[in-house]
C-alpha positions, 0 to 999 in steps of 0.5 A: 258844507254851506246850508243849502247843501246840507238841505239837500242831503237831507232831503235826498235820505228821507226820501230814500228811508220812506221808499226802502219802508215803503217796500217792506211787506206787512209780513216781514214788519210783522216777523220783525217785530216778533223776533224782538218779543221773542227774545225774553221768551225761554223754553225747557223741555221736559228733561230740563224743567224737571232737572232745573227743580223749578218752583212756581209761586205767587206775589206775596203782600208782606210786611217788609222793613228797610234794613240798614247794615251795621258792625258793631261791638258788644259792651258795658256801661262805664258803672259795670266795668271797674279798674282797681287800683289803690292810692298808696304803694303796698306790697301784695302778700295774698291774692286768687286772682284769676282771669274769668274768676266770677267775684261778688261784691265786698269780697277779699280780692288781694291782701296787701302789706306796707308801713305806710299803712301803719302810719295812717292809723298811728296818726289816727289814733294820736290825733282821736285821742287829742281830740278827745281831750281838747272836747273836755277841755272844750267843754270846760272852756264854754262852761267858764266863758258862761261865768266869765271867769276866762278871757275870750282870747282863751275860749277862742284859742282853744275853740280853734284847736279843736276844730283844727283837730277835728279836721285832722281826724275827719281827714285821717278817717276818709284816707283810711276808708280809702284803703278798707280801714274801719276806724271802728275796728281800728279802736277795737282791735288795734293797728294792723300792718295789712290791709284788704282789697275788696271787690266792689262790684259782682261780675268776672275778673278780666285782667290781672296784673299781679302776683304775690309778693309784687311791689304795687306803685301808688295808683297801678291797676291790680285787676278789672272786673266786668259785669256783664249783667247789662250789655249792650250792643254798640253800633258803628252807623255810616253818616249817609245812614243817621236820617233813617235811624230812630230810638226805638227801631229794632236791631237783628243780629246774629253771633258766632254763625248762630241760626236764630237772630237775636233782638235788640232796640235802638236806645240812644243814637250819637250826636257827633260825627266821628273822622271817619263819617260815623256815628255810634249807636247804643242799643239795649238787648231785648233778652240777656245772655250770660254767654256773650261777652264784651268786646265780641264782634257783630254784623247786624240790620237795623229795620227802618220804616216798615210797610206794606209790599209786593214781595218775592223771594230773593232767589226767584230774582236774577240780574243779567247786564245791570237789569233785574228779572223775573220769569213768568210760566206762560204754559206748554206749548207742545211739549216745551215749558215756556216762560217770559223773562220780564224786568222788574224793579226792586225796593227793600230788602227784608230778610230773604224777601225782597220787594218788587215793582211790577210793569203796569200791564203784569198780572199779579196774580202771574205763576212766578218762577220762585225756585229754578230762575238762574238755571232759566238764565243759564239757557237764555244766554246760551240761546242767545250765544 
């Protein structure tokens, strides 16, 4: 089709449309507009109104917080979780360890036995005795050196032997301390074939790997003890939410379906994005609770920036065809109750309230349906069908 024919066709369509519009009466146009406007109205009879349990309310100005939903667990700091093992092998001769048992710092949790323990004590006592003798010899050589009686070579040789023994005794003392043997008690009471394993912290036994008569190799885990006095919350936030997180923000969470939410505060924010595009968030509990246990799973909400907003109970807002609506009470028309369905935009959600952004033409003091909105939406859908 050439340009001339296209222009002619456009003029013909325009004239036809103008003729059709001019032949419509003002009444017909008004009725058409009225039909469009009335599609947002919903009416209820008196019985329907009572059955729906309609409750009216108003917008409320509230301090609203944006919430970031995250998952996490309860955890303890590294210094509150202790794995107990020994640097030397041994046989368990006595233990009363049970999972969940509370132990105090310094309490004996196991007694071990092995010939190596005897050998270590024997080596210490022998070398300590030699060191005492060399101390006397060192003092004697020192006096002779002052009087120029002995040669410098003899003095230096004595000093070297003394320092070698001193280092050996010091090393043996440290080895004995690793298995909780005091050298002072060793010199007073003599050699013992058994050693005691002591609890390094006060806490609860979470894992037991030994029993009486069991041979334990060096560095085998005997048990684990956890101190739950400083439990914290370890959360996992997605990368997209990191920019909204700040230290000090409040965290709300519930445990095992509790009705009262617990609170915590953001203490540290991880500085590395993991392979699954998440960041670790370390939070401190506002109130400690011994009933909480490490490893318990939780879902939490981190409060972002607070602001004053107009809000409604979330149940007052309905969704239809990917849009959000509220219902405004328009009073009674004859014997029926009339409600206007108004589209609104939503903001942040805080607990059971949602920020509502109203059309500019809407009265902020209007009577809004805060209970029964879903019944009104159902009635409107039935009427449309």
